[in-house]
C-alpha positions as CSV (number, residue, x, y, z in Angstrom):
1,M,0.0,0.0,0.0
2,K,1.2,3.5,-0.8
3,V,0.7,6.1,1.9
4,F,0.5,9.8,1.5
5,G,-0.4,12.4,4.1
6,F,-2.0,15.8,4.5
7,A,-1.1,18.3,7.1
8,G,-2.3,21.8,8.0
9,Y,-3.9,23.8,10.7
10,S,-7.5,23.3,11.7
11,G,-9.8,25.0,9.2
12,S,-7.2,25.0,6.4
13,G,-9.3,22.7,4.2
14,K,-7.7,19.3,4.6
15,T,-10.9,17.4,4.8
16,T,-12.5,19.3,1.9
17,L,-9.5,18.7,-0.3
18,I,-9.3,15.0,0.5
19,E,-13.1,14.8,-0.2
20,K,-12.4,16.1,-3.7
21,L,-9.4,13.9,-4.3
22,I,-10.8,10.5,-3.4
23,P,-13.3,10.3,-6.3
24,R,-10.5,11.3,-8.7
25,F,-8.2,8.5,-7.4
26,T,-11.0,5.9,-7.5
27,A,-11.9,7.1,-11.1
28,R,-8.4,6.0,-12.0
29,G,-9.1,2.5,-10.7
30,L,-7.4,2.9,-7.3
31,T,-8.8,1.5,-4.1
32,V,-8.4,4.2,-1.5
33,S,-8.6,4.1,2.3
34,L,-8.2,6.9,4.8
35,I,-6.8,7.3,8.3
36,K,-7.8,10.5,10.1
37,H,-6.1,11.4,13.3
38,T,-7.8,13.8,15.6
39,H,-6.7,15.3,18.9
40,H,-10.3,15.4,20.0
41,N,-12.2,12.6,21.8
42,F,-14.9,11.1,19.5
43,D,-17.4,8.3,19.6
44,V,-19.1,6.8,16.5
45,D,-21.5,4.9,18.8
46,Q,-24.7,6.1,20.4
47,P,-25.6,5.9,24.1
48,G,-28.3,3.3,24.7
49,K,-27.4,1.2,21.7
50,D,-26.4,-2.4,22.4
51,S,-22.8,-1.9,21.1
52,Y,-22.4,1.2,23.3
53,R,-23.7,-0.7,26.3
54,H,-21.3,-3.6,25.6
55,R,-18.3,-1.2,25.5
56,A,-19.5,0.6,28.6
57,A,-19.7,-2.8,30.3
58,G,-16.0,-3.3,29.6
59,A,-15.6,-5.0,26.2
60,S,-12.3,-4.1,24.6
61,E,-13.6,-4.4,21.1
62,V,-17.0,-4.4,19.5
63,L,-17.5,-5.2,15.9
64,L,-20.8,-3.9,14.5
65,T,-21.9,-5.3,11.2
66,C,-24.7,-5.2,8.7
67,D,-25.2,-5.9,5.0
68,T,-23.6,-2.7,3.8
69,R,-20.7,-2.0,6.2
70,W,-18.9,-3.0,9.4
71,V,-17.0,-1.0,12.0
72,L,-14.6,-2.2,14.7
73,M,-14.5,-0.1,17.8
74,H,-11.5,-0.6,20.0
75,E,-11.3,0.8,23.5
76,L,-7.7,1.7,24.5
77,R,-8.6,1.5,28.2
78,G,-5.5,3.4,29.2
79,A,-3.2,1.8,26.6
80,P,-1.1,4.1,24.5
81,E,-2.5,5.5,21.3
82,A,-1.7,3.3,18.3
83,T,1.0,4.5,15.9
84,L,0.3,5.1,12.3
85,E,2.1,1.9,11.5
86,E,-0.2,-0.1,13.8
87,Q,-3.2,1.6,12.2
88,L,-2.0,0.7,8.7
89,A,-1.6,-2.9,9.8
90,V,-5.3,-3.0,10.6
91,L,-6.5,-1.8,7.2
92,S,-7.5,-4.2,4.4
93,P,-5.2,-4.1,1.4
94,C,-5.7,-1.2,-0.9
95,D,-3.7,0.8,-3.5
96,L,-3.5,4.1,-1.6
97,V,-3.9,5.2,2.0
98,L,-4.5,8.9,2.6
99,V,-3.6,10.1,6.0
100,E,-5.1,13.2,7.5
101,G,-3.2,14.3,10.6
102,F,-0.2,12.5,12.1
103,K,1.7,15.8,11.3
104,A,4.9,14.7,13.1
105,T,5.0,11.1,11.7
106,P,7.6,10.8,9.0
107,I,5.5,10.1,5.9
108,S,5.5,12.2,2.8
109,K,2.7,14.8,3.0
110,L,1.1,17.7,1.4
111,E,0.7,20.9,3.5
112,I,-2.5,22.7,3.0
113,H,-1.7,26.4,3.7
114,R,-3.9,29.5,3.6
115,P,-1.9,32.6,4.2
116,A,-5.1,34.6,4.9
117,H,-5.6,32.5,8.1
118,G,-2.5,34.2,9.6
119,R,-0.8,30.9,10.6
120,P,2.9,30.2,9.8
121,P,3.6,27.4,7.3
122,I,4.5,24.0,8.6
123,W,7.0,23.0,5.9
124,P,10.0,25.0,7.3
125,E,9.9,22.8,10.5
126,N,8.6,19.6,9.0
127,P,10.9,17.7,6.6
128,S,8.1,15.3,5.7
129,V,6.2,18.0,3.8
130,V,7.1,17.5,0.1
131,A,4.7,20.1,-1.4
132,V,2.3,22.9,-0.4
133,A,-1.2,23.4,-1.7
134,T,-2.3,27.0,-1.3
135,D,-4.8,29.5,-2.4
136,A,-2.3,32.4,-2.7
137,A,1.2,33.1,-3.9
138,I,3.8,32.1,-1.3
139,D,7.6,32.1,-1.2
140,C,8.5,28.4,-0.8
141,P,11.3,26.2,-2.2
142,L,8.9,23.2,-2.4
143,P,6.5,22.5,-5.3
144,T,3.4,24.7,-4.7
145,L,0.1,23.6,-6.0
146,D,-3.2,25.4,-6.6
147,L,-5.5,24.4,-3.7
148,N,-8.4,24.8,-6.1
149,D,-7.1,22.4,-8.8
150,P,-7.7,18.9,-7.4
151,D,-6.8,17.3,-10.7
152,A,-3.3,18.7,-10.6
153,I,-2.9,17.7,-6.9
154,V,-3.9,14.1,-7.8
155,Q,-1.4,14.0,-10.6
156,F,1.3,15.4,-8.3
157,I,0.6,12.8,-5.7
158,L,0.6,9.9,-8.2
159,D,3.8,11.1,-9.8
160,Y,5.4,11.6,-6.4
161,L,4.5,8.1,-5.3
162,D,5.6,6.5,-8.6
163,R,9.1,8.1,-8.5
164,P,12.1,5.9,-8.0
165,C,13.1,6.0,-4.3
Protein backbone atom coordinates (compact mmCIF):
# COMPACT_ATOMS: atom_id res chain seq x y z
CA MET A 1 0.00 0.00 0.00
CA LYS A 2 1.23 3.46 -0.82
CA VAL A 3 0.75 6.06 1.90
CA PHE A 4 0.48 9.82 1.48
CA GLY A 5 -0.39 12.38 4.13
CA PHE A 6 -2.02 15.77 4.48
CA ALA A 7 -1.12 18.32 7.13
CA GLY A 8 -2.31 21.79 7.99
CA TYR A 9 -3.88 23.80 10.73
CA SER A 10 -7.51 23.28 11.68
CA GLY A 11 -9.76 25.03 9.21
CA SER A 12 -7.21 25.02 6.38
CA GLY A 13 -9.31 22.73 4.19
CA LYS A 14 -7.66 19.31 4.57
CA THR A 15 -10.91 17.36 4.76
CA THR A 16 -12.53 19.33 1.94
CA LEU A 17 -9.52 18.74 -0.31
CA ILE A 18 -9.35 15.02 0.48
CA GLU A 19 -13.07 14.75 -0.23
CA LYS A 20 -12.39 16.13 -3.73
CA LEU A 21 -9.35 13.88 -4.30
CA ILE A 22 -10.83 10.50 -3.36
CA PRO A 23 -13.28 10.27 -6.30
CA ARG A 24 -10.50 11.29 -8.68
CA PHE A 25 -8.24 8.50 -7.39
CA THR A 26 -11.05 5.94 -7.54
CA ALA A 27 -11.95 7.08 -11.09
CA ARG A 28 -8.41 6.01 -12.02
CA GLY A 29 -9.15 2.53 -10.68
CA LEU A 30 -7.39 2.86 -7.33
CA THR A 31 -8.80 1.50 -4.11
CA VAL A 32 -8.41 4.20 -1.46
CA SER A 33 -8.57 4.05 2.31
CA LEU A 34 -8.23 6.88 4.79
CA ILE A 35 -6.85 7.28 8.28
CA LYS A 36 -7.82 10.47 10.06
CA HIS A 37 -6.06 11.38 13.28
CA THR A 38 -7.78 13.77 15.62
CA HIS A 39 -6.72 15.34 18.88
CA HIS A 40 -10.34 15.39 20.04
CA ASN A 41 -12.19 12.59 21.76
CA PHE A 42 -14.85 11.06 19.53
CA ASP A 43 -17.40 8.27 19.56
CA VAL A 44 -19.12 6.78 16.52
CA ASP A 45 -21.50 4.88 18.76
CA GLN A 46 -24.72 6.11 20.37
CA PRO A 47 -25.58 5.94 24.06
CA GLY A 48 -28.26 3.35 24.73
CA LYS A 49 -27.45 1.15 21.71
CA ASP A 50 -26.39 -2.44 22.39
CA SER A 51 -22.84 -1.89 21.10
CA TYR A 52 -22.44 1.20 23.32
CA ARG A 53 -23.72 -0.73 26.33
CA HIS A 54 -21.27 -3.58 25.63
CA ARG A 55 -18.31 -1.18 25.49
CA ALA A 56 -19.52 0.57 28.64
CA ALA A 57 -19.68 -2.83 30.32
CA GLY A 58 -15.97 -3.34 29.58
CA ALA A 59 -15.62 -5.00 26.17
CA SER A 60 -12.25 -4.13 24.62
CA GLU A 61 -13.56 -4.45 21.06
CA VAL A 62 -17.01 -4.39 19.54
CA LEU A 63 -17.51 -5.20 15.87
CA LEU A 64 -20.79 -3.87 14.52
CA THR A 65 -21.88 -5.27 11.16
CA CYS A 66 -24.74 -5.18 8.67
CA ASP A 67 -25.20 -5.94 4.98
CA THR A 68 -23.62 -2.65 3.82
CA ARG A 69 -20.72 -1.99 6.25
CA TRP A 70 -18.93 -2.95 9.41
CA VAL A 71 -17.03 -1.02 12.01
CA LEU A 72 -14.64 -2.21 14.67
CA MET A 73 -14.50 -0.10 17.81
CA HIS A 74 -11.47 -0.65 19.99
CA GLU A 75 -11.26 0.83 23.46
CA LEU A 76 -7.72 1.72 24.53
CA ARG A 77 -8.64 1.51 28.22
CA GLY A 78 -5.48 3.36 29.23
CA ALA A 79 -3.17 1.77 26.65
CA PRO A 80 -1.08 4.14 24.50
CA GLU A 81 -2.53 5.51 21.30
CA ALA A 82 -1.74 3.33 18.28
CA THR A 83 1.00 4.50 15.93
CA LEU A 84 0.32 5.10 12.27
CA GLU A 85 2.15 1.85 11.46
CA GLU A 86 -0.15 -0.06 13.80
CA GLN A 87 -3.20 1.58 12.23
CA LEU A 88 -1.98 0.73 8.72
CA ALA A 89 -1.62 -2.93 9.76
CA VAL A 90 -5.33 -3.04 10.62
CA LEU A 91 -6.49 -1.82 7.19
CA SER A 92 -7.52 -4.17 4.42
CA PRO A 93 -5.15 -4.14 1.45
CA CYS A 94 -5.68 -1.21 -0.92
CA ASP A 95 -3.73 0.80 -3.48
CA LEU A 96 -3.51 4.08 -1.58
CA VAL A 97 -3.94 5.16 2.03
CA LEU A 98 -4.51 8.86 2.57
CA VAL A 99 -3.59 10.08 6.03
CA GLU A 100 -5.06 13.24 7.50
CA GLY A 101 -3.15 14.33 10.56
CA PHE A 102 -0.17 12.50 12.08
CA LYS A 103 1.67 15.76 11.35
CA ALA A 104 4.89 14.69 13.10
CA THR A 105 4.97 11.15 11.67
CA PRO A 106 7.64 10.83 8.96
CA ILE A 107 5.50 10.09 5.90
CA SER A 108 5.47 12.19 2.76
CA LYS A 109 2.74 14.76 3.01
CA LEU A 110 1.13 17.75 1.37
CA GLU A 111 0.70 20.85 3.49
CA ILE A 112 -2.54 22.74 3.02
CA HIS A 113 -1.69 26.38 3.74
CA ARG A 114 -3.92 29.45 3.55
CA PRO A 115 -1.88 32.63 4.20
CA ALA A 116 -5.09 34.58 4.93
CA HIS A 117 -5.55 32.50 8.10
CA GLY A 118 -2.48 34.18 9.56
CA ARG A 119 -0.78 30.94 10.64
CA PRO A 120 2.85 30.19 9.76
CA PRO A 121 3.60 27.44 7.27
CA ILE A 122 4.47 23.98 8.56
CA TRP A 123 7.03 23.05 5.90
CA PRO A 124 10.02 24.96 7.33
CA GLU A 125 9.91 22.82 10.50
CA ASN A 126 8.60 19.57 8.99
CA PRO A 127 10.90 17.72 6.57
CA SER A 128 8.09 15.29 5.66
CA VAL A 129 6.22 18.02 3.77
CA VAL A 130 7.06 17.48 0.08
CA ALA A 131 4.74 20.12 -1.43
CA VAL A 132 2.32 22.86 -0.42
CA ALA A 133 -1.22 23.37 -1.70
CA THR A 134 -2.27 26.97 -1.26
CA ASP A 135 -4.82 29.52 -2.41
CA ALA A 136 -2.31 32.38 -2.68
CA ALA A 137 1.21 33.05 -3.92
CA ILE A 138 3.83 32.10 -1.34
CA ASP A 139 7.61 32.07 -1.18
CA CYS A 140 8.45 28.38 -0.80
CA PRO A 141 11.27 26.19 -2.17
CA LEU A 142 8.91 23.19 -2.39
CA PRO A 143 6.52 22.54 -5.25
CA THR A 144 3.42 24.69 -4.75
CA LEU A 145 0.06 23.55 -6.03
CA ASP A 146 -3.19 25.42 -6.55
CA LEU A 147 -5.49 24.35 -3.73
CA ASN A 148 -8.42 24.84 -6.12
CA ASP A 149 -7.05 22.42 -8.75
CA PRO A 150 -7.67 18.93 -7.36
CA ASP A 151 -6.78 17.27 -10.68
CA ALA A 152 -3.27 18.75 -10.55
CA ILE A 153 -2.92 17.69 -6.91
CA VAL A 154 -3.95 14.11 -7.76
CA GLN A 155 -1.41 14.03 -10.58
CA PHE A 156 1.34 15.40 -8.32
CA ILE A 157 0.63 12.76 -5.65
CA LEU A 158 0.58 9.91 -8.18
CA ASP A 159 3.79 11.13 -9.83
CA TYR A 160 5.43 11.56 -6.44
CA LEU A 161 4.47 8.08 -5.28
CA ASP A 162 5.62 6.51 -8.56
CA ARG A 163 9.05 8.14 -8.55
CA PRO A 164 12.07 5.92 -7.95
CA CYS A 165 13.12 5.99 -4.29
